[in-house]
Backbone as a printed PyTorch tensor [residue, N CA C, xyz], in Angstrom:
tensor([[[  49.4790,   24.5240, -165.1200],
         [  48.6520,   23.5600, -164.5640],
         [  47.5930,   24.6890, -164.0800]],

        [[  46.2040,   24.2350, -164.1200],
         [  44.9910,   24.9080, -163.7930],
         [  44.7630,   24.4310, -162.6830]],

        [[  44.2250,   25.4440, -161.7230],
         [  43.8780,   25.2300, -160.2180],
         [  42.5690,   25.5550, -159.7560]],

        [[  41.3950,   24.1820, -159.2860],
         [  40.5550,   24.5540, -159.2830],
         [  39.8620,   25.5710, -157.6210]],

        [[  39.8970,   26.6780, -157.8130],
         [  39.7270,   27.7950, -157.1180],
         [  38.3010,   28.8830, -157.3160]],

        [[  37.8570,   29.1280, -156.3130],
         [  36.5950,   29.9850, -156.4450],
         [  36.8140,   31.4170, -157.2810]],

        [[  36.5480,   31.7230, -157.9530],
         [  36.5160,   33.0060, -158.3920],
         [  36.2660,   34.0600, -157.8950]],

        [[  36.6930,   35.2620, -158.1500],
         [  36.3800,   36.2100, -157.0570],
         [  35.4410,   36.5810, -156.9680]],

        [[  34.8230,   36.9140, -158.2490],
         [  33.0390,   37.3580, -158.5420],
         [  32.0390,   36.2630, -157.7860]],

        [[  32.2080,   35.1080, -157.8270],
         [  31.5390,   33.9330, -157.1810],
         [  32.0250,   34.3290, -155.8240]],

        [[  33.0240,   34.6670, -155.4500],
         [  33.1230,   34.9400, -153.3360],
         [  32.3170,   35.9010, -153.3300]],

        [[  32.4940,   37.2980, -153.8390],
         [  31.9180,   38.4080, -153.3450],
         [  30.8190,   38.3310, -153.7330]],

        [[  30.1790,   37.5250, -154.7260],
         [  28.2270,   37.6670, -153.9300],
         [  27.9960,   36.9620, -152.7370]],

        [[  29.2270,   35.9280, -152.0780],
         [  28.8260,   35.8250, -150.7110],
         [  29.0780,   37.1420, -149.7510]],

        [[  30.5270,   37.8180, -150.0250],
         [  30.8620,   38.9910, -149.2740],
         [  30.9900,   40.0850, -150.3100]],

        [[  29.8840,   40.7300, -150.1260],
         [  29.7060,   42.0440, -151.3030],
         [  30.9970,   42.8480, -151.0310]],

        [[  31.0920,   43.5500, -151.3970],
         [  32.3170,   44.9580, -150.7290],
         [  32.4840,   45.7640, -152.0690]],

        [[  32.7110,   46.8000, -151.6070],
         [  33.1050,   48.0110, -152.9170],
         [  34.8710,   47.6470, -153.0800]],

        [[  35.3090,   47.9930, -154.1070],
         [  36.5970,   47.6590, -154.5100],
         [  37.1950,   48.9320, -155.1150]],

        [[  38.4740,   49.3940, -154.5220],
         [  39.0280,   50.4230, -155.0210],
         [  40.5270,   49.8210, -155.7960]],

        [[  41.1120,   49.4380, -154.5930],
         [  42.2890,   48.9520, -155.0530],
         [  42.4500,   47.2530, -155.4020]],

        [[  43.2890,   46.3950, -155.8940],
         [  43.3980,   45.2580, -156.0750],
         [  45.3470,   45.1920, -156.2260]],

        [[  45.6660,   44.2470, -155.5960],
         [  47.3430,   43.6510, -155.7130],
         [  46.8590,   42.1950, -156.1270]],

        [[  47.6600,   42.2220, -157.0510],
         [  48.2580,   40.9420, -157.9270],
         [  49.4700,   40.2830, -157.9440]],

        [[  49.7390,   39.8280, -157.5130],
         [  51.0030,   39.0980, -158.0760],
         [  50.7620,   37.2250, -158.2200]],

        [[  50.5890,   36.6520, -158.9110],
         [  50.2320,   35.3570, -159.1870],
         [  51.0860,   34.6620, -160.0360]],

        [[  52.3950,   35.3130, -160.3400],
         [  53.2830,   34.3020, -161.5630],
         [  52.6750,   33.6640, -162.7540]],

        [[  52.4540,   34.6570, -163.3130],
         [  52.1950,   34.1560, -164.6300],
         [  50.3140,   33.4180, -164.6750]],

        [[  49.5410,   33.6480, -163.9240],
         [  48.4510,   33.4380, -163.7810],
         [  47.4300,   35.2720, -163.6760]],

        [[  48.2410,   35.6900, -164.0060],
         [  47.1220,   37.4970, -164.3960],
         [  45.8990,   37.2800, -165.0900]],

        [[  45.9110,   36.7710, -165.9640],
         [  44.8660,   36.7410, -167.1740],
         [  43.6740,   35.6390, -166.0690]],

        [[  43.9400,   35.2150, -165.8230],
         [  43.2580,   33.9660, -165.2190],
         [  42.1350,   35.1340, -164.0320]],

        [[  43.2250,   35.6380, -163.3940],
         [  43.0160,   36.1800, -162.3910],
         [  41.7280,   37.3560, -162.3790]],

        [[  42.2030,   38.0660, -163.5170],
         [  41.8490,   39.1180, -163.4790],
         [  40.2570,   38.6630, -164.8600]],

        [[  40.1350,   37.7800, -165.1370],
         [  38.7580,   37.4850, -165.4380],
         [  38.0370,   36.5900, -164.6890]],

        [[  38.5690,   36.2580, -163.7600],
         [  37.5170,   35.7320, -162.4060],
         [  36.9380,   37.0940, -161.6740]],

        [[  37.7310,   38.3900, -162.1120],
         [  37.2110,   39.3140, -161.3050],
         [  36.4750,   40.0350, -161.9820]],

        [[  36.1430,   39.8000, -163.6940],
         [  35.4400,   41.0310, -164.6890],
         [  34.3860,   41.4630, -163.9420]],

        [[  33.4250,   40.7910, -163.4650],
         [  31.8930,   41.3720, -162.4890],
         [  32.8550,   42.4840, -161.5520]],

        [[  33.3030,   42.4580, -160.8400],
         [  33.7560,   43.4170, -160.0520],
         [  34.4310,   44.2940, -161.1360]],

        [[  35.5030,   44.2950, -161.5110],
         [  36.4420,   45.5530, -162.3200],
         [  35.2500,   45.9070, -162.9330]],

        [[  34.2700,   45.7740, -164.0210],
         [  33.2800,   46.3730, -164.5520],
         [  32.3660,   47.6180, -163.8010]],

        [[  32.2140,   46.9230, -162.5490],
         [  31.4210,   47.7040, -161.7790],
         [  32.1090,   48.3970, -160.6030]],

        [[  33.3540,   48.3220, -160.2980],
         [  33.6440,   49.0370, -159.1280],
         [  34.8550,   50.1630, -159.9430]],

        [[  35.2030,   49.7860, -161.1530],
         [  37.0130,   50.1180, -162.0140],
         [  37.8700,   50.3170, -160.7520]],

        [[  38.3010,   48.9460, -160.3350],
         [  39.3780,   49.6230, -159.4500],
         [  40.8670,   49.9100, -159.5230]],

        [[  41.7110,   50.4990, -159.4150],
         [  42.9980,   50.4260, -159.5930],
         [  43.7440,   49.1090, -159.3390]],

        [[  44.7570,   48.8060, -160.4480],
         [  44.9100,   47.2050, -159.9740],
         [  46.7510,   47.4410, -159.9410]],

        [[  47.0710,   47.0320, -158.9140],
         [  48.6570,   46.9820, -159.0950],
         [  48.6700,   45.3630, -159.3570]],

        [[  49.8010,   45.0390, -160.5730],
         [  49.9980,   44.2590, -161.1650],
         [  51.6020,   43.6590, -161.1100]],

        [[  51.8150,   42.8110, -160.7250],
         [  53.0110,   42.2140, -160.9630],
         [  53.1100,   41.4220, -162.9300]],

        [[  53.5880,   41.8040, -163.7260],
         [  53.8450,   40.8570, -165.3650],
         [  55.2000,   40.5850, -164.9840]],

        [[  55.2260,   39.1650, -165.4050],
         [  56.7040,   39.1140, -165.6870],
         [  56.7690,   39.2510, -167.3240]],

        [[  58.1380,   39.4680, -168.0130],
         [  58.6210,   39.6640, -169.2630],
         [  58.3120,   38.2210, -170.0390]],

        [[  57.1430,   38.1990, -170.8510],
         [  56.8190,   36.3290, -171.4630],
         [  57.2460,   36.8260, -172.9390]],

        [[  58.7190,   36.9110, -173.1620],
         [  59.1240,   37.3340, -174.7580],
         [  58.6820,   36.2880, -175.2070]],

        [[  58.5770,   35.1740, -175.5610],
         [  58.8600,   33.8900, -176.6970],
         [  57.6390,   32.8600, -176.3450]],

        [[  57.2120,   33.5700, -174.8580],
         [  56.3870,   32.0790, -174.3800],
         [  54.9980,   32.8160, -175.2910]],

        [[  54.4460,   33.4420, -174.4650],
         [  52.8560,   33.6360, -174.4930],
         [  52.4740,   35.7110, -175.2310]],

        [[  53.6340,   35.7600, -174.3460],
         [  53.8990,   37.4540, -174.1400],
         [  52.5520,   38.0720, -173.5700]],

        [[  51.8250,   37.8950, -172.8510],
         [  51.0060,   38.2550, -172.2330],
         [  49.6870,   38.7200, -172.9140]],

        [[  49.9350,   38.3320, -173.8040],
         [  48.9450,   38.4590, -174.6150],
         [  47.5020,   38.3670, -174.2790]],

        [[  47.0850,   37.5160, -173.3150],
         [  45.7650,   37.3510, -172.5830],
         [  45.2120,   38.7550, -171.9510]],

        [[  46.5190,   38.8040, -171.3670],
         [  46.1440,   39.7260, -169.9790],
         [  46.0460,   41.0760, -170.9500]],

        [[  46.8340,   41.3000, -171.4600],
         [  46.6160,   42.5440, -172.6580],
         [  45.4040,   42.5550, -173.4040]],

        [[  44.8770,   41.8080, -173.7600],
         [  43.3290,   41.7830, -174.3810],
         [  41.8900,   41.6190, -173.4880]],

        [[  42.5670,   41.1020, -172.2720],
         [  41.5390,   41.2860, -171.1250],
         [  41.3090,   42.7540, -170.7300]],

        [[  42.4540,   43.7000, -170.6950],
         [  42.6560,   45.0000, -170.2450],
         [  41.7320,   45.8100, -171.2290]],

        [[  42.3970,   45.5020, -172.4560],
         [  41.4640,   46.5060, -173.6780],
         [  39.9400,   45.7440, -173.7550]],

        [[  39.6070,   45.0020, -173.0010],
         [  38.2540,   44.6900, -173.1460],
         [  36.9860,   45.4410, -172.3800]],

        [[  38.3040,   45.4230, -170.9980],
         [  37.1200,   46.2770, -169.8610],
         [  37.7900,   47.9520, -170.3120]],

        [[  38.6150,   48.4130, -171.0920],
         [  38.8310,   49.5840, -171.2610],
         [  39.6520,   50.2600, -170.2320]],

        [[  40.6740,   49.5360, -169.6850],
         [  41.7420,   49.4290, -168.6190],
         [  42.7480,   50.0890, -169.7470]],

        [[  44.0530,   50.7500, -168.7340],
         [  45.4640,   51.3710, -169.3040],
         [  46.5980,   50.6070, -168.6180]],

        [[  47.4360,   50.0120, -169.2120],
         [  48.3690,   49.8440, -168.3390],
         [  49.6300,   50.6460, -168.6360]],

        [[  50.4160,   50.8750, -167.1810],
         [  51.2420,   51.6700, -166.9540],
         [  52.0020,   51.0650, -166.6980]],

        [[  53.5020,   51.2160, -166.7490],
         [  54.1870,   50.6720, -166.5160],
         [  55.0790,   51.1370, -164.9020]],

        [[  55.1390,   50.8640, -163.7690],
         [  55.6500,   51.5230, -162.5880],
         [  57.2110,   51.4360, -162.6980]],

        [[  58.0850,   52.9380, -162.8850],
         [  59.0910,   52.7070, -162.8160],
         [  59.3860,   53.9290, -161.7270]],

        [[  61.2240,   53.9180, -161.4560],
         [  61.3720,   54.8140, -160.7980],
         [  61.2100,   56.4550, -161.0330]],

        [[  61.1120,   56.5190, -162.2370],
         [  60.5650,   57.7080, -163.4040],
         [  59.3780,   58.4480, -163.0300]],

        [[  58.2880,   57.1860, -162.8720],
         [  57.1040,   57.5380, -163.0830],
         [  56.1530,   56.5970, -163.3050]],

        [[  55.2410,   56.3420, -164.1460],
         [  54.0330,   55.5690, -164.2630],
         [  54.1350,   55.7570, -165.9320]],

        [[  54.3580,   55.0280, -166.8440],
         [  55.0460,   54.6420, -168.1550],
         [  53.4300,   54.2820, -168.6170]],

        [[  52.9730,   54.7510, -169.3870],
         [  51.9200,   53.9630, -170.6800],
         [  52.4980,   53.0970, -171.1360]],

        [[  52.1540,   51.9700, -171.3280],
         [  52.5010,   50.7700, -172.1540],
         [  51.1040,   50.0240, -173.0160]],

        [[  51.6590,   49.6350, -174.2370],
         [  50.6060,   49.0670, -174.9880],
         [  50.8460,   47.3990, -175.0660]],

        [[  52.2460,   46.8380, -174.2930],
         [  52.3450,   45.7430, -174.4520],
         [  53.2340,   45.3210, -173.3880]],

        [[  53.3190,   44.1760, -172.7950],
         [  53.7040,   43.5990, -172.2470],
         [  55.0340,   42.5920, -172.3930]],

        [[  55.1740,   43.0560, -173.8150],
         [  56.8440,   41.8630, -174.1120],
         [  57.8220,   42.5960, -174.4120]],

        [[  58.3740,   43.1840, -172.9670],
         [  59.6970,   44.0950, -173.8710],
         [  60.5990,   43.6210, -172.0750]],

        [[  62.0310,   43.6840, -172.2900],
         [  62.9380,   43.0710, -171.5970],
         [  62.3700,   44.3480, -170.9080]],

        [[  63.0440,   44.2130, -169.0560],
         [  63.1660,   44.5000, -167.9690],
         [  63.7570,   44.1740, -167.2130]],

        [[  64.8930,   44.3030, -166.4320],
         [  65.5880,   43.8490, -165.4840],
         [  65.0150,   44.0840, -163.8170]],

        [[  64.4280,   45.0820, -163.8460],
         [  63.4410,   45.5370, -162.6220],
         [  62.2350,   46.1350, -162.8910]],

        [[  61.8920,   46.4890, -161.9110],
         [  60.6150,   47.2820, -161.8980],
         [  59.4510,   46.4200, -162.9560]],

        [[  58.7460,   45.3520, -162.0040],
         [  58.0240,   44.4210, -163.0700],
         [  56.6950,   44.7220, -162.6170]],

        [[  56.2780,   45.7050, -162.0570],
         [  54.8010,   45.8540, -161.6070],
         [  54.2460,   46.8820, -162.8030]],

        [[  52.9790,   46.7180, -162.8670],
         [  51.9840,   47.8640, -163.7950],
         [  51.0230,   48.2400, -162.6900]],

        [[  50.4440,   49.4030, -163.0860],
         [  49.4860,   50.2130, -162.5150],
         [  48.4290,   49.8270, -163.6480]],

        [[  47.2560,   49.1580, -163.4710],
         [  46.4610,   48.7620, -164.5330],
         [  45.0700,   50.0610, -164.0180]],

        [[  45.0910,   51.0880, -164.8120],
         [  43.7820,   52.0670, -164.4880],
         [  42.7190,   51.9400, -165.4360]],

        [[  41.6370,   52.1040, -164.7670],
         [  40.6690,   52.2470, -165.6250],
         [  40.4130,   53.7480, -165.8910]],

        [[  41.1080,   54.8690, -165.8720],
         [  41.1690,   55.7790, -166.5240],
         [  42.8260,   55.9450, -167.4470]],

        [[  42.4560,   56.9360, -167.9150],
         [  43.9670,   57.5700, -168.2810],
         [  44.2050,   58.8310, -168.7380]],

        [[  45.4870,   59.2950, -169.3910],
         [  45.4510,   61.1070, -169.8690],
         [  46.3230,   60.6990, -170.9550]],

        [[  46.5250,   61.6860, -171.9470],
         [  47.2140,   61.9740, -172.7080],
         [  48.6550,   61.8110, -172.7270]],

        [[  49.1020,   62.1690, -171.3340],
         [  50.4080,   61.8070, -170.8270],
         [  51.0790,   60.6080, -171.3360]],

        [[  52.3490,   60.7180, -171.7890],
         [  52.9040,   59.0290, -171.7390],
         [  53.1890,   58.7560, -170.3400]],

        [[  54.1010,   59.3260, -169.4160],
         [  54.3460,   59.4480, -168.4630],
         [  53.5990,   60.4220, -166.9350]],

        [[  53.1050,   59.5400, -166.3150],
         [  52.6980,   60.1530, -165.1240],
         [  53.4630,   60.1680, -164.4520]],

        [[  53.8880,   61.6300, -163.2720],
         [  54.5190,   61.3690, -162.1210],
         [  53.8990,   61.7780, -160.6480]],

        [[  51.8870,   61.8790, -161.1950],
         [  51.5730,   62.5040, -160.1370],
         [  50.1210,   61.8700, -160.2410]],

        [[  50.0820,   60.4470, -158.9150],
         [  49.1160,   59.6460, -159.3930],
         [  47.3620,   60.4130, -159.2470]],

        [[  47.6770,   61.5430, -158.7300],
         [  46.4420,   62.2300, -158.3130],
         [  45.5670,   62.6990, -159.2740]],

        [[  46.1500,   62.9330, -160.4530],
         [  45.7090,   62.7800, -162.1450],
         [  44.8910,   61.9820, -162.1080]],

        [[  45.0310,   60.3980, -161.7720],
         [  44.1290,   59.2970, -162.1560],
         [  43.3140,   59.2520, -161.1200]],

        [[  43.5420,   59.5570, -159.7870],
         [  42.4270,   59.4790, -158.9180],
         [  41.7310,   60.2140, -159.1860]],

        [[  41.4810,   61.5510, -159.4120],
         [  40.4730,   62.5840, -159.8580],
         [  39.5860,   61.8630, -160.8390]],

        [[  40.5000,   61.7200, -162.0430],
         [  39.8020,   60.7430, -162.9370],
         [  38.5020,   59.8890, -163.2890]],

        [[  39.0520,   59.2000, -162.3430],
         [  38.3980,   57.9240, -161.6840],
         [  37.2660,   58.6250, -161.1130]],

        [[  37.4760,   59.1050, -160.2420],
         [  36.2640,   60.0200, -159.3470],
         [  35.5140,   60.2710, -160.1780]],

        [[  35.4470,   61.1330, -161.1590],
         [  35.1160,   61.8960, -161.9570],
         [  34.1710,   60.8650, -163.1230]],

        [[  34.8280,   59.9130, -163.1720],
         [  34.0440,   58.9050, -164.5320],
         [  32.8020,   58.1300, -163.3110]],

        [[  33.6120,   57.8560, -162.2150],
         [  32.0470,   57.2190, -161.1810],
         [  31.2060,   57.7250, -161.0070]],

        [[  31.6370,   59.7300, -160.9200],
         [  29.9930,   60.3380, -160.3440],
         [  30.2340,   60.9370, -161.0530]],

        [[  29.7000,   60.5680, -162.4630],
         [  29.3210,   61.8710, -163.2880],
         [  28.1990,   62.6920, -163.1240]],

        [[  27.9120,   63.9460, -163.4500],
         [  27.4180,   65.2470, -162.9320],
         [  26.2930,   65.2070, -163.8610]]])
C-alpha cells in the first residue's frame, strides 16, 4: 500500500535544516523514505539509524541496498558486540534489527567506537 505523503525533501524546502542524524522505523518502507530524502542525504551526509527487518523470501531489501549504494553509504548492523559492516540485509536475525547507515566507512569489519566514523565524516564534510 502506498501512502500519499510529503517527501522529506519537499518538506525541507519549506523548513530548511541541516541534518546530522536520522532515525527511521517504517516497517518495510525504508527505501521509500530514503528515496524521499535523497537530496538531503546527498547534501548533509547524515548518519541514519534504521530498522531493517529481514526479508529473505520477498524482496530481500534490495531497493534499500541499491539506494545506499547509489549514495555511497555503508550499512553497519548494530549488535551488542559492535557495528558490523554488511553488504546485504537478507540474513536471519532474531534480535538486533537496527542498522547504522553511514556516509563514511573504515577498513574494519567491526567497529566498537563510533568516534572513528564521526571523525571521518567531519573530515569528509570539511576538506582542507
